[in-house]
N, C-alpha and C positions, 0 to 999 in steps of 0.2 A: 697399468700393464707397463713395467719398465722397460722392457726391450723395444716397445714402440717409442718411448721417449729417447732412448739412445740411438734408435735408427734415425730418427728426425736430425739429431745432432750429426751423425756420421754423414748422412746425405747432404747436409748444409755446410760441410766444409770444416767442421771442428775436427780437432786431433785428439783430445782427450776430454772424458766427462767423469766427474766425481759425483756419482748419484747417490743421494741421501734420502732418508725418510726418518719420520719421528720416532726416536727410541725403538729401532728395529734395523738389523742388518739384511742385505739383499742375499744372504746366502742361506735363509730359512724359508721354509715352505709358508705361504700366506694365500688365503682366499679372500676375495673382494666381491660385495655385494654388486651386481650387475646395476641396480638402481644408483648407487653411488657413482658408478662410472657415467651413467646417463645424466645425472644432476650436474655432473662437471662438464656437460657439453658434449657428451659423447654418444648421440643417438644412433650414429652410424658406425660406431666404434667396432662391433663385431664383423661387419663386412670388410673394414680396413684392416682389422687385425689378421683375418683369415686370408684376404688377399696378399698381404705382405709375407706370412710366414706359412700357410697352407692350414687346411682343415685339420689335419692330424695334429698340429702343433697346439691347438686350442683345446684346453681341458676345462669343462664346466660340470657343474652339479646343482642339485636342489637341496638344500640343508635341511635339518630336522624343524625348521620354523616356515618351510615352503618358499624360502628365498632363493632365487637363482644366483649363482656365484661362478666366478671364473678364477682359476688357480694362476696366482702370479708366479712366473718361472723364476727360478733361482739364477744368481749371478753366473754360477758355474755351468748353467744349462744354456744361456743365450749367449755368454761372452765368445764362444768359438764361432757363432754365426756373424758377430759383428767386429770383433776386434782384427786388426791387420798389423802386423809388426812394422813399426817405422811409420804407420799412417794413422792408426785410431787406436786408443787405448782407454779401457774401463778401469776406474779405480774405486773400491769400496769405501763408502763414507757412512757417517751415521750423523743425524741431527739430534744431538742429546737434547731433549726438550724438557726443561726444568722451569721452575717458577719460584719466586718469594713473595708470598701474599697474591697481590693481582698482577705483579710484574713478571713479565715473560723473560726467560733466560734461555735462549736457544744458542746452542754451540755446535757448529759443525766441526766433526773430526775426519780429516782426510787421510786416506790410506790406513784406516783402521783395521784391525785384525779380529778383535774381539769385542763384543757388545760392551759399552759403557752405560750403566743404568741412570736414569734422571737422579737429581740430586735435590736435596733440601738444605737449608741453612737458615743463619740468622739476618741475613741481608743479601741484597743482589750481589755484591762482591764476594760475599763468603760463598754463595752457590758458584759463581764462576770459578773461584779458586779451588774449589772441591773438583769440579769437572777437569780442570787443567791439571791438577795433581795426578788424577787418574790417567790421563793421557800421557803424561811425562812418564808415569810408572809403566804403562804398558809399552810404550816405545823402548824404554830401557830393557824391560824383561823380554820382549820378543825380538829386540834388534831391528824393528821396522821402523824406517823414517816416516814420522806423522807430523801433522800440525793441527792446531785447533784455530778456528776462527769465530768471532761473535757474529751473530747473524742480526740483521735488521734492528738496530737499538731503538729506534723510534716506533717499532711495532708496539701499540698500545702505549706509547711514550713510556717505556718501562726503564730504560737505562740512561742516565744522565752523563755528560761529559766528565764530570768529577768522579763517577763511579768507574767509568771507563778508563781514566787516567790511573786510578788508584791501583788497579789490578796489573801491575806491571809484568806478571806472568804471561798475560795475554799480549801477543805482538800483531795480530791480525783482527780485522773486523770488515764488514761489508760497507763500503762508502756508496755502493749502488747495488739495489736489489730491484728486480723487475716486477715484483708484486705490487699492484696499484694500491695497496691499503697498508703500507708500512711507513706511512708518515715521512716520506723522503724529505718534503720541503718544510716539515715542521709547521706550525700554527702560529697564532698570535701571541702564545706564551711560550712556545717550545722552539728551540733552535732547530734549522734543518739538519741532515746528516753531515754534510760537508762542513758545516760551523762546528758541530760536535767534533768532527776530526780535528780541527785546527786548535780548538779549546784544549782538548784532551792532550794533544801533542805539545802545546805550549807548557801546560801543567807538568807534564812528565819530563821535559827537558830542563825547564827553568827550575821547578820547584822540588821534583822528585829525583832529579839526577838520573833518570831512566830512558831507555831508547824509546822512539816513537812507535805509533801504531802504523802498520802498512795497511793499505786499502784494496779490498778485492771488489770486482764486479761479479754478480751472479744472477742466476734465474731463480723463480719459484715457479715450479712447472705443475701445479696442481691441476690446471685445466688444459692438459697436454693435447686433448682430442678436440680442443676449441680454438676458434680464430677470433673470439670476440675481445677487443682490446680492454675492455672492461674487467676481464678476468686475468688469471695468472697464467701466463703462457711462456712457451720457450723463445729463446733468441733475443733476449733483451739485455743481457749483461754477461761479461765473460772476462777472463784474464788472459793476457798475451805473455808468455814466460819464455825468457831466453835460458834454454836448459841444454845440456851436452847431448842428451838423447832422449827419445820418447820412452821414459820409464818413470814409474811412480817415484822412485828414489831421486831420480835426477831432477824431477819436477819440484818435489818437496823441498830439496836442497836449494835450488835456484830461488824459490819463493821465500825461504828462510833468510836468504842473503838479500832480498828486496829486488831481485833482478826480474822484475815483471812490472807491467801497468795494467790498469783496470780499463774497461771500455763499455761503452753503449752505443759504438757506431764508428768513432774515429779510429784509424789505423795509423801506426807509427812505422815509417820505413826504417828508420835507426832511432837509437835512443841511448844516449851517452850521458850517464848521471854520476858525477863524482863529488867530492867535497869541495871543488873549487868552482865547477860549471854545470849546468845543465844544457845539453845540445841535442836538439830533435830535428828530425825530417819527417814531415807528414807525407802520408800517401796520399796523391791527389784523388779527388772523386767528383767527376764531372766538373759543373761550374761551382762546386761549394766553395766558399770562403772560410778561412780559420783565423780564429783569434785564440792566443795563448795567454793566459794570466799566470804570472808567477806568484805564488802566494805564500807568506811565511810571516813569521814574528822575529821582531829584531831585539837585540839585547836592549835592556833598560826599557822595556815597554811598559805602558801604564797597566799596572795588575788590578786596578780597583774592579770590584765586581759587585753586584747587588742581587738580592733574591728577587723572583718573579712573583706579583701578586695580581689577582684578578680584579675586576671592576669593583668588587665589594671590599676590597683590601685584604682578602684571604691568601695566604701563601700557597703557590701552586708547586706541585711536584714537577721540578723543571730544571734544567741546566740553568745555573746563574748568569746573569747578563754581564758581559765582559766589554771592555772598551774596543773600538774599532781597530786598535794597535795590534790585537790578538788576531793573526791570520788576516794580516793586511795585503792588498795587491802591492806588490813591490815594483812590478812592470807589467806592461802589456805589449804584446808584440803580434802583428798581423802577418800572415803569409805561411809558407810551407817550411821555414827554416828558422824557428824561433830558439833563441839562446839567451842564457842568463848566467852572467859571471858573478859568483858570490864575493861579497866584500869582506867577509870573515865576521860581520857583526850579526848576521842571521843565525837564530837559534835552529832554524831549518827553513827549507824552501821546497815547495811541491810545484809542479805544472799542472794546470788544468786547461785542456784543449777544447774548444768548442767550435763546431761547425755550424754554417748556416743551414745545412740539411737536416731533415728530420727523419728520425728512424723508422724503417718499414714496420716496426712492431711497436710504436710509441705507447708510452703509458699515459702521458698527458697530451692534450690537444696542441699545445705549445711547445712540447719538447724537442730539444735539439740534440744531435749527436754529441758526445763528449768522450773525452779519455783523461785519466788521472795518473800521473806517475807518482813514484813514492818520495817521501821527504829525504832530502840529502843536507848535509852541512852540519849535522848533529854528532858524527862519530869523532870529529876533532876534540870534542869535549869529554871523550873517554867514557861515554855510556856504552 
């Protein structure tokens, strides 16, 4: 029930939502089985739905197989009930859900106008490129500002850092996704998502002479009627964008320029990131303490890497293992005003801010609030 999801975000202080679903746009009619909603934790969904929007708003039927269904409202139907100029904006999006063999290739397209069908190809990078080509063509044809980002690369451990680096047409990916089953931390053989980011960006800048990836924080709201932390619920990841106005075009343009940060709970009061320095002011939160790590790779880093093998010596489909000089901690600063002055030797630098506070909707028991700024210091190289 998309308007219930969007209503949650509006009531909880968000200013914009780009709501996506798998290979479908929110401007088409769709019916959903009531049992599917219940399985996602929505046993009391109907009462909550009617209480929020009224009995007359809810449309139900029994299909020819005898299953109870509810009609999902189109974006143009519920948009007037929720949008407020200058306060809350809804942006049409699609999760183009493709695959190569067993590997998931899910790409979100923000501010999309027309449906992009799922793609097939000869490899993960080939599938990615086909989707990105269609996004670029649609944006050019319609004149609508759009951008695509790769979703949860560690979902099913589908996409390696080398593959992510190779598709230089892609400029965005999810450094944080609130779904508990997307392999954010990696495992004994596979790198965590933040490690993927550093490896991919190092390869792009040093080897491919290409711009780095920008990192997004997002939700996966499959279980939006549920409050069980073991499921996929709202309020776990978002982006904070510095835009001229609250419009889809302004937001897309600001994000394309890298003028945003990702968060799972930490808020920045000010953020000044340039080719010469990163200067941050963190919003205080009670008695929470903050530690900022400035992470990057320096010129002349040790680029040795090795394939990953399991206990039986069999090669694992995984990101290669690189030296600790790739994505190393260049400085650690405690307090509310962390600053890093670039020396000129950095291929890039990004800031990772960690609080001692725990998110109210934590995915992991030991999870702490974090924020991630975008890499800087690479533009002087002409990428």
